[in-house]
Chimera marker file (.cmm) of the C-alpha trace (Angstrom):
<marker_set name="trace">
<marker id="1" x="-39.386" y="-6.727" z="-1.159" r="1" g="1" b="0" radius="0.5"/>
<marker id="2" x="-40.664" y="-4.196" z="-3.651" r="1" g="1" b="0" radius="0.5"/>
<marker id="3" x="-42.757" y="-5.553" z="-6.511" r="1" g="1" b="0" radius="0.5"/>
<marker id="4" x="-40.516" y="-5.053" z="-9.510" r="1" g="1" b="0" radius="0.5"/>
<marker id="5" x="-41.666" y="-4.350" z="-13.049" r="1" g="1" b="0" radius="0.5"/>
<marker id="6" x="-39.551" y="-5.551" z="-15.965" r="1" g="1" b="0" radius="0.5"/>
<marker id="7" x="-40.221" y="-5.417" z="-19.676" r="1" g="1" b="0" radius="0.5"/>
<marker id="8" x="-40.608" y="-8.737" z="-21.445" r="1" g="1" b="0" radius="0.5"/>
<marker id="9" x="-37.743" y="-7.753" z="-23.745" r="1" g="1" b="0" radius="0.5"/>
<marker id="10" x="-35.415" y="-6.989" z="-20.810" r="1" g="1" b="0" radius="0.5"/>
<marker id="11" x="-36.482" y="-10.282" z="-19.208" r="1" g="1" b="0" radius="0.5"/>
<marker id="12" x="-35.494" y="-12.292" z="-22.289" r="1" g="1" b="0" radius="0.5"/>
<marker id="13" x="-32.163" y="-10.496" z="-22.607" r="1" g="1" b="0" radius="0.5"/>
<marker id="14" x="-31.404" y="-10.844" z="-18.906" r="1" g="1" b="0" radius="0.5"/>
<marker id="15" x="-32.225" y="-14.557" z="-18.831" r="1" g="1" b="0" radius="0.5"/>
<marker id="16" x="-29.800" y="-15.099" z="-21.723" r="1" g="1" b="0" radius="0.5"/>
<marker id="17" x="-27.015" y="-13.249" z="-19.924" r="1" g="1" b="0" radius="0.5"/>
<marker id="18" x="-27.753" y="-15.044" z="-16.659" r="1" g="1" b="0" radius="0.5"/>
<marker id="19" x="-27.312" y="-18.391" z="-18.423" r="1" g="1" b="0" radius="0.5"/>
<marker id="20" x="-24.052" y="-17.159" z="-19.968" r="1" g="1" b="0" radius="0.5"/>
<marker id="21" x="-22.840" y="-15.974" z="-16.550" r="1" g="1" b="0" radius="0.5"/>
<marker id="22" x="-23.537" y="-19.404" z="-15.039" r="1" g="1" b="0" radius="0.5"/>
<marker id="23" x="-21.322" y="-21.005" z="-17.688" r="1" g="1" b="0" radius="0.5"/>
<marker id="24" x="-18.548" y="-18.397" z="-17.538" r="1" g="1" b="0" radius="0.5"/>
<marker id="25" x="-18.567" y="-18.160" z="-13.716" r="1" g="1" b="0" radius="0.5"/>
<marker id="26" x="-17.619" y="-14.467" z="-13.894" r="1" g="1" b="0" radius="0.5"/>
<marker id="27" x="-20.299" y="-13.387" z="-11.435" r="1" g="1" b="0" radius="0.5"/>
<marker id="28" x="-20.431" y="-14.509" z="-7.820" r="1" g="1" b="0" radius="0.5"/>
<marker id="29" x="-23.105" y="-17.167" z="-7.261" r="1" g="1" b="0" radius="0.5"/>
<marker id="30" x="-24.663" y="-15.050" z="-4.497" r="1" g="1" b="0" radius="0.5"/>
<marker id="31" x="-24.969" y="-11.984" z="-6.720" r="1" g="1" b="0" radius="0.5"/>
<marker id="32" x="-26.273" y="-14.059" z="-9.613" r="1" g="1" b="0" radius="0.5"/>
<marker id="33" x="-28.951" y="-15.560" z="-7.357" r="1" g="1" b="0" radius="0.5"/>
<marker id="34" x="-30.079" y="-12.074" z="-6.256" r="1" g="1" b="0" radius="0.5"/>
<marker id="35" x="-30.547" y="-11.068" z="-9.882" r="1" g="1" b="0" radius="0.5"/>
<marker id="36" x="-32.356" y="-14.319" z="-10.714" r="1" g="1" b="0" radius="0.5"/>
<marker id="37" x="-34.756" y="-13.837" z="-7.788" r="1" g="1" b="0" radius="0.5"/>
<marker id="38" x="-35.428" y="-10.224" z="-8.781" r="1" g="1" b="0" radius="0.5"/>
<marker id="39" x="-36.016" y="-11.065" z="-12.435" r="1" g="1" b="0" radius="0.5"/>
<marker id="40" x="-38.091" y="-14.199" z="-11.827" r="1" g="1" b="0" radius="0.5"/>
<marker id="41" x="-40.236" y="-12.477" z="-9.195" r="1" g="1" b="0" radius="0.5"/>
<marker id="42" x="-40.955" y="-9.405" z="-11.305" r="1" g="1" b="0" radius="0.5"/>
<marker id="43" x="-44.162" y="-8.435" z="-13.046" r="1" g="1" b="0" radius="0.5"/>
<marker id="44" x="-43.498" y="-8.677" z="-16.787" r="1" g="1" b="0" radius="0.5"/>
<marker id="45" x="-45.036" y="-6.113" z="-19.131" r="1" g="1" b="0" radius="0.5"/>
<marker id="46" x="-44.798" y="-5.322" z="-22.814" r="1" g="1" b="0" radius="0.5"/>
<marker id="47" x="-42.264" y="-2.509" z="-23.293" r="1" g="1" b="0" radius="0.5"/>
<marker id="48" x="-44.987" y="-0.067" z="-24.400" r="1" g="1" b="0" radius="0.5"/>
<marker id="49" x="-46.817" y="-0.636" z="-21.085" r="1" g="1" b="0" radius="0.5"/>
<marker id="50" x="-43.867" y="0.030" z="-18.769" r="1" g="1" b="0" radius="0.5"/>
<marker id="51" x="-44.614" y="3.059" z="-16.544" r="1" g="1" b="0" radius="0.5"/>
<marker id="52" x="-42.186" y="5.927" z="-17.147" r="1" g="1" b="0" radius="0.5"/>
<marker id="53" x="-41.119" y="5.979" z="-13.477" r="1" g="1" b="0" radius="0.5"/>
<marker id="54" x="-39.684" y="2.431" z="-13.504" r="1" g="1" b="0" radius="0.5"/>
<marker id="55" x="-35.962" y="1.669" z="-13.773" r="1" g="1" b="0" radius="0.5"/>
<marker id="56" x="-35.369" y="-0.528" z="-16.822" r="1" g="1" b="0" radius="0.5"/>
<marker id="57" x="-32.251" y="-1.647" z="-18.630" r="1" g="1" b="0" radius="0.5"/>
<marker id="58" x="-30.389" y="1.302" z="-20.171" r="1" g="1" b="0" radius="0.5"/>
<marker id="59" x="-32.226" y="3.752" z="-17.902" r="1" g="1" b="0" radius="0.5"/>
<marker id="60" x="-30.254" y="6.723" z="-16.599" r="1" g="1" b="0" radius="0.5"/>
<marker id="61" x="-31.118" y="7.176" z="-12.944" r="1" g="1" b="0" radius="0.5"/>
<marker id="62" x="-30.393" y="9.934" z="-10.429" r="1" g="1" b="0" radius="0.5"/>
<marker id="63" x="-29.660" y="8.391" z="-7.025" r="1" g="1" b="0" radius="0.5"/>
<marker id="64" x="-29.248" y="9.707" z="-3.509" r="1" g="1" b="0" radius="0.5"/>
<marker id="65" x="-27.165" y="7.838" z="-0.970" r="1" g="1" b="0" radius="0.5"/>
<marker id="66" x="-29.356" y="8.835" z="1.959" r="1" g="1" b="0" radius="0.5"/>
<marker id="67" x="-26.977" y="8.233" z="4.861" r="1" g="1" b="0" radius="0.5"/>
<marker id="68" x="-24.035" y="9.854" z="3.065" r="1" g="1" b="0" radius="0.5"/>
<marker id="69" x="-25.716" y="12.893" z="1.471" r="1" g="1" b="0" radius="0.5"/>
<marker id="70" x="-24.206" y="11.848" z="-1.858" r="1" g="1" b="0" radius="0.5"/>
<marker id="71" x="-25.823" y="12.022" z="-5.305" r="1" g="1" b="0" radius="0.5"/>
<marker id="72" x="-24.912" y="10.008" z="-8.377" r="1" g="1" b="0" radius="0.5"/>
<marker id="73" x="-26.312" y="9.493" z="-11.876" r="1" g="1" b="0" radius="0.5"/>
<marker id="74" x="-25.844" y="6.009" z="-13.332" r="1" g="1" b="0" radius="0.5"/>
<marker id="75" x="-26.965" y="3.998" z="-16.332" r="1" g="1" b="0" radius="0.5"/>
<marker id="76" x="-27.958" y="0.323" z="-15.909" r="1" g="1" b="0" radius="0.5"/>
<marker id="77" x="-26.387" y="-1.688" z="-18.720" r="1" g="1" b="0" radius="0.5"/>
<marker id="78" x="-25.672" y="-5.226" z="-19.824" r="1" g="1" b="0" radius="0.5"/>
<marker id="79" x="-22.219" y="-6.472" z="-18.764" r="1" g="1" b="0" radius="0.5"/>
<marker id="80" x="-20.596" y="-6.002" z="-22.159" r="1" g="1" b="0" radius="0.5"/>
<marker id="81" x="-21.519" y="-2.278" z="-22.062" r="1" g="1" b="0" radius="0.5"/>
<marker id="82" x="-20.270" y="-1.588" z="-18.520" r="1" g="1" b="0" radius="0.5"/>
<marker id="83" x="-17.874" y="1.325" z="-18.058" r="1" g="1" b="0" radius="0.5"/>
<marker id="84" x="-17.309" y="2.501" z="-14.504" r="1" g="1" b="0" radius="0.5"/>
<marker id="85" x="-15.579" y="5.700" z="-15.629" r="1" g="1" b="0" radius="0.5"/>
<marker id="86" x="-18.813" y="6.732" z="-17.372" r="1" g="1" b="0" radius="0.5"/>
<marker id="87" x="-21.115" y="5.430" z="-14.568" r="1" g="1" b="0" radius="0.5"/>
<marker id="88" x="-22.429" y="2.667" z="-16.849" r="1" g="1" b="0" radius="0.5"/>
<marker id="89" x="-23.088" y="-0.042" z="-14.263" r="1" g="1" b="0" radius="0.5"/>
<marker id="90" x="-23.460" y="-3.725" z="-15.185" r="1" g="1" b="0" radius="0.5"/>
<marker id="91" x="-26.723" y="-5.351" z="-14.188" r="1" g="1" b="0" radius="0.5"/>
<marker id="92" x="-24.584" y="-7.961" z="-12.416" r="1" g="1" b="0" radius="0.5"/>
<marker id="93" x="-23.313" y="-5.296" z="-10.005" r="1" g="1" b="0" radius="0.5"/>
<marker id="94" x="-25.186" y="-5.232" z="-6.676" r="1" g="1" b="0" radius="0.5"/>
<marker id="95" x="-26.256" y="-1.599" z="-7.156" r="1" g="1" b="0" radius="0.5"/>
<marker id="96" x="-27.849" y="-2.233" z="-10.551" r="1" g="1" b="0" radius="0.5"/>
<marker id="97" x="-29.496" y="-5.448" z="-9.366" r="1" g="1" b="0" radius="0.5"/>
<marker id="98" x="-31.022" y="-3.578" z="-6.409" r="1" g="1" b="0" radius="0.5"/>
<marker id="99" x="-32.514" y="-0.877" z="-8.667" r="1" g="1" b="0" radius="0.5"/>
<marker id="100" x="-33.827" y="-2.835" z="-11.664" r="1" g="1" b="0" radius="0.5"/>
<marker id="101" x="-37.615" y="-2.760" z="-11.840" r="1" g="1" b="0" radius="0.5"/>
<marker id="102" x="-38.045" y="-0.317" z="-8.949" r="1" g="1" b="0" radius="0.5"/>
<marker id="103" x="-40.005" y="2.915" z="-9.223" r="1" g="1" b="0" radius="0.5"/>
<marker id="104" x="-38.922" y="6.510" z="-8.668" r="1" g="1" b="0" radius="0.5"/>
<marker id="105" x="-38.993" y="7.282" z="-4.944" r="1" g="1" b="0" radius="0.5"/>
<marker id="106" x="-38.095" y="3.731" z="-3.916" r="1" g="1" b="0" radius="0.5"/>
<marker id="107" x="-35.446" y="3.375" z="-1.229" r="1" g="1" b="0" radius="0.5"/>
<marker id="108" x="-33.305" y="0.329" z="-1.925" r="1" g="1" b="0" radius="0.5"/>
<marker id="109" x="-31.071" y="-1.203" z="0.714" r="1" g="1" b="0" radius="0.5"/>
<marker id="110" x="-27.691" y="-2.285" z="-0.577" r="1" g="1" b="0" radius="0.5"/>
<marker id="111" x="-25.506" y="-4.561" z="1.534" r="1" g="1" b="0" radius="0.5"/>
<marker id="112" x="-21.786" y="-3.907" z="1.139" r="1" g="1" b="0" radius="0.5"/>
<marker id="113" x="-18.721" y="-5.330" z="2.893" r="1" g="1" b="0" radius="0.5"/>
<marker id="114" x="-18.771" y="-2.134" z="4.981" r="1" g="1" b="0" radius="0.5"/>
<marker id="115" x="-22.437" y="-2.331" z="6.003" r="1" g="1" b="0" radius="0.5"/>
<marker id="116" x="-25.835" y="-1.379" z="4.613" r="1" g="1" b="0" radius="0.5"/>
<marker id="117" x="-26.463" y="1.651" z="2.438" r="1" g="1" b="0" radius="0.5"/>
<marker id="118" x="-29.865" y="3.165" z="1.727" r="1" g="1" b="0" radius="0.5"/>
<marker id="119" x="-30.243" y="4.534" z="-1.791" r="1" g="1" b="0" radius="0.5"/>
<marker id="120" x="-33.229" y="6.522" z="-3.050" r="1" g="1" b="0" radius="0.5"/>
<marker id="121" x="-34.197" y="6.677" z="-6.712" r="1" g="1" b="0" radius="0.5"/>
<marker id="122" x="-34.746" y="10.425" z="-7.023" r="1" g="1" b="0" radius="0.5"/>
<marker id="123" x="-35.382" y="10.680" z="-10.733" r="1" g="1" b="0" radius="0.5"/>
<marker id="124" x="-35.303" y="8.710" z="-13.944" r="1" g="1" b="0" radius="0.5"/>
<marker id="125" x="-33.484" y="10.972" z="-16.372" r="1" g="1" b="0" radius="0.5"/>
<marker id="126" x="-33.901" y="8.629" z="-19.325" r="1" g="1" b="0" radius="0.5"/>
<marker id="127" x="-35.876" y="5.441" z="-19.810" r="1" g="1" b="0" radius="0.5"/>
<marker id="128" x="-35.755" y="3.752" z="-23.237" r="1" g="1" b="0" radius="0.5"/>
<marker id="129" x="-39.386" y="2.654" z="-23.128" r="1" g="1" b="0" radius="0.5"/>
<marker id="130" x="-40.670" y="6.147" z="-22.285" r="1" g="1" b="0" radius="0.5"/>
<marker id="131" x="-38.512" y="7.558" z="-25.099" r="1" g="1" b="0" radius="0.5"/>
<marker id="132" x="-39.833" y="5.001" z="-27.589" r="1" g="1" b="0" radius="0.5"/>
<marker id="133" x="-36.412" y="3.328" z="-27.894" r="1" g="1" b="0" radius="0.5"/>
<marker id="134" x="-37.677" y="-0.237" z="-27.710" r="1" g="1" b="0" radius="0.5"/>
<marker id="135" x="-34.612" y="-1.790" z="-29.321" r="1" g="1" b="0" radius="0.5"/>
<marker id="136" x="-32.180" y="-0.651" z="-26.580" r="1" g="1" b="0" radius="0.5"/>
<link id1="1" id2="2" r="1" g="1" b="0" radius="0.2"/>
<link id1="2" id2="3" r="1" g="1" b="0" radius="0.2"/>
<link id1="3" id2="4" r="1" g="1" b="0" radius="0.2"/>
<link id1="4" id2="5" r="1" g="1" b="0" radius="0.2"/>
<link id1="5" id2="6" r="1" g="1" b="0" radius="0.2"/>
<link id1="6" id2="7" r="1" g="1" b="0" radius="0.2"/>
<link id1="7" id2="8" r="1" g="1" b="0" radius="0.2"/>
<link id1="8" id2="9" r="1" g="1" b="0" radius="0.2"/>
<link id1="9" id2="10" r="1" g="1" b="0" radius="0.2"/>
<link id1="10" id2="11" r="1" g="1" b="0" radius="0.2"/>
<link id1="11" id2="12" r="1" g="1" b="0" radius="0.2"/>
<link id1="12" id2="13" r="1" g="1" b="0" radius="0.2"/>
<link id1="13" id2="14" r="1" g="1" b="0" radius="0.2"/>
<link id1="14" id2="15" r="1" g="1" b="0" radius="0.2"/>
<link id1="15" id2="16" r="1" g="1" b="0" radius="0.2"/>
<link id1="16" id2="17" r="1" g="1" b="0" radius="0.2"/>
<link id1="17" id2="18" r="1" g="1" b="0" radius="0.2"/>
<link id1="18" id2="19" r="1" g="1" b="0" radius="0.2"/>
<link id1="19" id2="20" r="1" g="1" b="0" radius="0.2"/>
<link id1="20" id2="21" r="1" g="1" b="0" radius="0.2"/>
<link id1="21" id2="22" r="1" g="1" b="0" radius="0.2"/>
<link id1="22" id2="23" r="1" g="1" b="0" radius="0.2"/>
<link id1="23" id2="24" r="1" g="1" b="0" radius="0.2"/>
<link id1="24" id2="25" r="1" g="1" b="0" radius="0.2"/>
<link id1="25" id2="26" r="1" g="1" b="0" radius="0.2"/>
<link id1="26" id2="27" r="1" g="1" b="0" radius="0.2"/>
<link id1="27" id2="28" r="1" g="1" b="0" radius="0.2"/>
<link id1="28" id2="29" r="1" g="1" b="0" radius="0.2"/>
<link id1="29" id2="30" r="1" g="1" b="0" radius="0.2"/>
<link id1="30" id2="31" r="1" g="1" b="0" radius="0.2"/>
<link id1="31" id2="32" r="1" g="1" b="0" radius="0.2"/>
<link id1="32" id2="33" r="1" g="1" b="0" radius="0.2"/>
<link id1="33" id2="34" r="1" g="1" b="0" radius="0.2"/>
<link id1="34" id2="35" r="1" g="1" b="0" radius="0.2"/>
<link id1="35" id2="36" r="1" g="1" b="0" radius="0.2"/>
<link id1="36" id2="37" r="1" g="1" b="0" radius="0.2"/>
<link id1="37" id2="38" r="1" g="1" b="0" radius="0.2"/>
<link id1="38" id2="39" r="1" g="1" b="0" radius="0.2"/>
<link id1="39" id2="40" r="1" g="1" b="0" radius="0.2"/>
<link id1="40" id2="41" r="1" g="1" b="0" radius="0.2"/>
<link id1="41" id2="42" r="1" g="1" b="0" radius="0.2"/>
<link id1="42" id2="43" r="1" g="1" b="0" radius="0.2"/>
<link id1="43" id2="44" r="1" g="1" b="0" radius="0.2"/>
<link id1="44" id2="45" r="1" g="1" b="0" radius="0.2"/>
<link id1="45" id2="46" r="1" g="1" b="0" radius="0.2"/>
<link id1="46" id2="47" r="1" g="1" b="0" radius="0.2"/>
<link id1="47" id2="48" r="1" g="1" b="0" radius="0.2"/>
<link id1="48" id2="49" r="1" g="1" b="0" radius="0.2"/>
<link id1="49" id2="50" r="1" g="1" b="0" radius="0.2"/>
<link id1="50" id2="51" r="1" g="1" b="0" radius="0.2"/>
<link id1="51" id2="52" r="1" g="1" b="0" radius="0.2"/>
<link id1="52" id2="53" r="1" g="1" b="0" radius="0.2"/>
<link id1="53" id2="54" r="1" g="1" b="0" radius="0.2"/>
<link id1="54" id2="55" r="1" g="1" b="0" radius="0.2"/>
<link id1="55" id2="56" r="1" g="1" b="0" radius="0.2"/>
<link id1="56" id2="57" r="1" g="1" b="0" radius="0.2"/>
<link id1="57" id2="58" r="1" g="1" b="0" radius="0.2"/>
<link id1="58" id2="59" r="1" g="1" b="0" radius="0.2"/>
<link id1="59" id2="60" r="1" g="1" b="0" radius="0.2"/>
<link id1="60" id2="61" r="1" g="1" b="0" radius="0.2"/>
<link id1="61" id2="62" r="1" g="1" b="0" radius="0.2"/>
<link id1="62" id2="63" r="1" g="1" b="0" radius="0.2"/>
<link id1="63" id2="64" r="1" g="1" b="0" radius="0.2"/>
<link id1="64" id2="65" r="1" g="1" b="0" radius="0.2"/>
<link id1="65" id2="66" r="1" g="1" b="0" radius="0.2"/>
<link id1="66" id2="67" r="1" g="1" b="0" radius="0.2"/>
<link id1="67" id2="68" r="1" g="1" b="0" radius="0.2"/>
<link id1="68" id2="69" r="1" g="1" b="0" radius="0.2"/>
<link id1="69" id2="70" r="1" g="1" b="0" radius="0.2"/>
<link id1="70" id2="71" r="1" g="1" b="0" radius="0.2"/>
<link id1="71" id2="72" r="1" g="1" b="0" radius="0.2"/>
<link id1="72" id2="73" r="1" g="1" b="0" radius="0.2"/>
<link id1="73" id2="74" r="1" g="1" b="0" radius="0.2"/>
<link id1="74" id2="75" r="1" g="1" b="0" radius="0.2"/>
<link id1="75" id2="76" r="1" g="1" b="0" radius="0.2"/>
<link id1="76" id2="77" r="1" g="1" b="0" radius="0.2"/>
<link id1="77" id2="78" r="1" g="1" b="0" radius="0.2"/>
<link id1="78" id2="79" r="1" g="1" b="0" radius="0.2"/>
<link id1="79" id2="80" r="1" g="1" b="0" radius="0.2"/>
<link id1="80" id2="81" r="1" g="1" b="0" radius="0.2"/>
<link id1="81" id2="82" r="1" g="1" b="0" radius="0.2"/>
<link id1="82" id2="83" r="1" g="1" b="0" radius="0.2"/>
<link id1="83" id2="84" r="1" g="1" b="0" radius="0.2"/>
<link id1="84" id2="85" r="1" g="1" b="0" radius="0.2"/>
<link id1="85" id2="86" r="1" g="1" b="0" radius="0.2"/>
<link id1="86" id2="87" r="1" g="1" b="0" radius="0.2"/>
<link id1="87" id2="88" r="1" g="1" b="0" radius="0.2"/>
<link id1="88" id2="89" r="1" g="1" b="0" radius="0.2"/>
<link id1="89" id2="90" r="1" g="1" b="0" radius="0.2"/>
<link id1="90" id2="91" r="1" g="1" b="0" radius="0.2"/>
<link id1="91" id2="92" r="1" g="1" b="0" radius="0.2"/>
<link id1="92" id2="93" r="1" g="1" b="0" radius="0.2"/>
<link id1="93" id2="94" r="1" g="1" b="0" radius="0.2"/>
<link id1="94" id2="95" r="1" g="1" b="0" radius="0.2"/>
<link id1="95" id2="96" r="1" g="1" b="0" radius="0.2"/>
<link id1="96" id2="97" r="1" g="1" b="0" radius="0.2"/>
<link id1="97" id2="98" r="1" g="1" b="0" radius="0.2"/>
<link id1="98" id2="99" r="1" g="1" b="0" radius="0.2"/>
<link id1="99" id2="100" r="1" g="1" b="0" radius="0.2"/>
<link id1="100" id2="101" r="1" g="1" b="0" radius="0.2"/>
<link id1="101" id2="102" r="1" g="1" b="0" radius="0.2"/>
<link id1="102" id2="103" r="1" g="1" b="0" radius="0.2"/>
<link id1="103" id2="104" r="1" g="1" b="0" radius="0.2"/>
<link id1="104" id2="105" r="1" g="1" b="0" radius="0.2"/>
<link id1="105" id2="106" r="1" g="1" b="0" radius="0.2"/>
<link id1="106" id2="107" r="1" g="1" b="0" radius="0.2"/>
<link id1="107" id2="108" r="1" g="1" b="0" radius="0.2"/>
<link id1="108" id2="109" r="1" g="1" b="0" radius="0.2"/>
<link id1="109" id2="110" r="1" g="1" b="0" radius="0.2"/>
<link id1="110" id2="111" r="1" g="1" b="0" radius="0.2"/>
<link id1="111" id2="112" r="1" g="1" b="0" radius="0.2"/>
<link id1="112" id2="113" r="1" g="1" b="0" radius="0.2"/>
<link id1="113" id2="114" r="1" g="1" b="0" radius="0.2"/>
<link id1="114" id2="115" r="1" g="1" b="0" radius="0.2"/>
<link id1="115" id2="116" r="1" g="1" b="0" radius="0.2"/>
<link id1="116" id2="117" r="1" g="1" b="0" radius="0.2"/>
<link id1="117" id2="118" r="1" g="1" b="0" radius="0.2"/>
<link id1="118" id2="119" r="1" g="1" b="0" radius="0.2"/>
<link id1="119" id2="120" r="1" g="1" b="0" radius="0.2"/>
<link id1="120" id2="121" r="1" g="1" b="0" radius="0.2"/>
<link id1="121" id2="122" r="1" g="1" b="0" radius="0.2"/>
<link id1="122" id2="123" r="1" g="1" b="0" radius="0.2"/>
<link id1="123" id2="124" r="1" g="1" b="0" radius="0.2"/>
<link id1="124" id2="125" r="1" g="1" b="0" radius="0.2"/>
<link id1="125" id2="126" r="1" g="1" b="0" radius="0.2"/>
<link id1="126" id2="127" r="1" g="1" b="0" radius="0.2"/>
<link id1="127" id2="128" r="1" g="1" b="0" radius="0.2"/>
<link id1="128" id2="129" r="1" g="1" b="0" radius="0.2"/>
<link id1="129" id2="130" r="1" g="1" b="0" radius="0.2"/>
<link id1="130" id2="131" r="1" g="1" b="0" radius="0.2"/>
<link id1="131" id2="132" r="1" g="1" b="0" radius="0.2"/>
<link id1="132" id2="133" r="1" g="1" b="0" radius="0.2"/>
<link id1="133" id2="134" r="1" g="1" b="0" radius="0.2"/>
<link id1="134" id2="135" r="1" g="1" b="0" radius="0.2"/>
<link id1="135" id2="136" r="1" g="1" b="0" radius="0.2"/>
</marker_set>
């Protein structure tokens, strides 16, 4: 597994939402556990020290579905901000969970009901920390 990097602020916000999700039971236990493992196993840094090539919350990321020759730009968001029509993907979605804390160039493997998909992070189009938007 790739060593993930998460800002301390994202960590605090994610832990709060994970606890809420456990109570509300709106996220599958398996998916919730994947996010918990990713978050708890990550290297935590102050937001100002996050490298600009790391996917953080509210990052806009350009992806390549390697085996399908498909490209997609998405934004990783908290569940209350999710909007599939605008490619704003909840962190509780498997795709967002697989990308959080990974660096540009990483190939993430996503397991779907139809099989495995390899997804490359081609570019980070916007990262709040790199833009100085520490409150996002």
